[in-house]
C-alpha positions as a LaTeX table, in Angstrom:
\begin{tabular}{lrrr}
\hline
Residue & $x$ (\AA) & $y$ (\AA) & $z$ (\AA) \\
\hline
Unk1 & 93.96 & 87.65 & 107.27 \\
Unk2 & 94.05 & 90.66 & 104.99 \\
Unk3 & 96.52 & 91.03 & 102.15 \\
Unk4 & 98.45 & 93.90 & 103.78 \\
Unk5 & 99.00 & 91.92 & 106.97 \\
Unk6 & 100.07 & 88.83 & 105.01 \\
Unk7 & 102.48 & 90.90 & 102.92 \\
Unk8 & 103.92 & 92.55 & 106.05 \\
Unk9 & 104.48 & 89.15 & 107.68 \\
Unk10 & 106.13 & 87.76 & 104.53 \\
Unk11 & 108.49 & 90.75 & 104.34 \\
Unk12 & 109.44 & 90.49 & 108.01 \\
Unk13 & 110.02 & 86.75 & 107.68 \\
Unk14 & 112.21 & 87.30 & 104.60 \\
Unk15 & 114.55 & 89.68 & 106.46 \\
Unk16 & 114.40 & 88.24 & 109.98 \\
Unk17 & 117.65 & 86.28 & 109.66 \\
Unk18 & 119.66 & 89.13 & 108.15 \\
Unk19 & 122.31 & 90.88 & 110.23 \\
Unk20 & 122.51 & 94.63 & 110.76 \\
Unk21 & 125.34 & 94.74 & 108.22 \\
Unk22 & 123.34 & 92.80 & 105.62 \\
Unk23 & 120.29 & 95.02 & 106.10 \\
Unk24 & 122.41 & 98.13 & 105.58 \\
Unk25 & 124.75 & 96.85 & 102.86 \\
Unk26 & 124.83 & 99.09 & 99.80 \\
Unk27 & 125.32 & 97.00 & 96.66 \\
Unk28 & 125.81 & 100.10 & 94.51 \\
Unk29 & 125.55 & 103.86 & 94.82 \\
Unk30 & 122.29 & 104.03 & 92.88 \\
Unk31 & 120.47 & 101.25 & 94.82 \\
Unk32 & 118.75 & 101.36 & 98.18 \\
Unk33 & 119.73 & 99.11 & 101.05 \\
Unk34 & 117.22 & 96.60 & 102.37 \\
Unk35 & 116.75 & 98.79 & 105.45 \\
Unk36 & 116.05 & 101.85 & 103.29 \\
Unk37 & 113.38 & 99.89 & 101.39 \\
Unk38 & 111.82 & 98.72 & 104.66 \\
Unk39 & 111.81 & 102.27 & 106.02 \\
Unk40 & 110.22 & 103.52 & 102.79 \\
Unk41 & 107.46 & 100.91 & 103.02 \\
Unk42 & 106.83 & 101.85 & 106.65 \\
Unk43 & 106.69 & 105.59 & 105.96 \\
Unk44 & 104.42 & 105.16 & 102.94 \\
Unk45 & 102.00 & 102.95 & 104.86 \\
Unk46 & 101.98 & 105.43 & 107.75 \\
Unk47 & 101.29 & 108.34 & 105.37 \\
Unk48 & 98.50 & 106.51 & 103.53 \\
Unk49 & 96.78 & 105.45 & 106.76 \\
Unk50 & 97.00 & 109.00 & 108.14 \\
Unk51 & 95.52 & 110.44 & 104.94 \\
Unk52 & 92.66 & 107.92 & 104.84 \\
Unk53 & 91.93 & 108.51 & 108.54 \\
Unk54 & 91.90 & 112.28 & 107.98 \\
Unk55 & 89.50 & 111.98 & 105.06 \\
Unk56 & 87.19 & 109.67 & 107.01 \\
Unk57 & 87.18 & 112.02 & 110.02 \\
Unk58 & 86.36 & 115.03 & 107.85 \\
Unk59 & 83.70 & 113.32 & 105.77 \\
Unk60 & 85.64 & 113.86 & 102.56 \\
Unk61 & 84.38 & 111.68 & 99.77 \\
Unk62 & 86.30 & 112.61 & 96.63 \\
Unk63 & 87.72 & 110.18 & 94.12 \\
Unk64 & 91.50 & 110.07 & 93.91 \\
Unk65 & 93.15 & 111.72 & 90.93 \\
Unk66 & 94.49 & 109.34 & 88.33 \\
Unk67 & 98.23 & 109.75 & 87.88 \\
Unk68 & 100.40 & 108.37 & 85.14 \\
Unk69 & 103.33 & 106.14 & 85.98 \\
Unk70 & 106.70 & 107.47 & 84.95 \\
Unk71 & 107.81 & 103.98 & 83.98 \\
Unk72 & 106.10 & 101.11 & 82.25 \\
Unk73 & 105.68 & 98.36 & 84.78 \\
Unk74 & 106.01 & 94.77 & 83.76 \\
Unk75 & 104.18 & 92.54 & 86.21 \\
Unk76 & 105.55 & 89.13 & 86.95 \\
Unk77 & 104.70 & 86.77 & 89.78 \\
Unk78 & 107.44 & 86.09 & 92.26 \\
Unk79 & 107.70 & 82.35 & 92.60 \\
Unk80 & 110.40 & 82.66 & 95.26 \\
Unk81 & 108.15 & 84.00 & 98.02 \\
Unk82 & 104.43 & 83.90 & 97.43 \\
Unk83 & 102.21 & 84.05 & 94.39 \\
Unk84 & 99.88 & 86.39 & 96.29 \\
Unk85 & 101.88 & 89.49 & 95.39 \\
Unk86 & 102.87 & 90.88 & 92.02 \\
Unk87 & 106.50 & 91.82 & 91.57 \\
Unk88 & 107.30 & 94.76 & 89.35 \\
Unk89 & 110.40 & 95.46 & 87.29 \\
Unk90 & 111.26 & 98.86 & 85.84 \\
\hline
\end{tabular}
């Protein structure tokens, strides 16, 4: 099983028992709800797949531009779910 599929299954399992209210609960005005995070992940994956498909169909073979992160990311392994995925804190 590839890493993306395993990650997707872990995420879905982690939220499968949450109610509609829990998924959409806003803990503060400057934080996303769980549902907003899930939607963001879905939209980003959809956009990336569409872009890769487009480049493959058009024979484009250019390296991606390197972009700087706006924040320093501190990687730590999440022992609560699975050690397969890094967890980042801003």
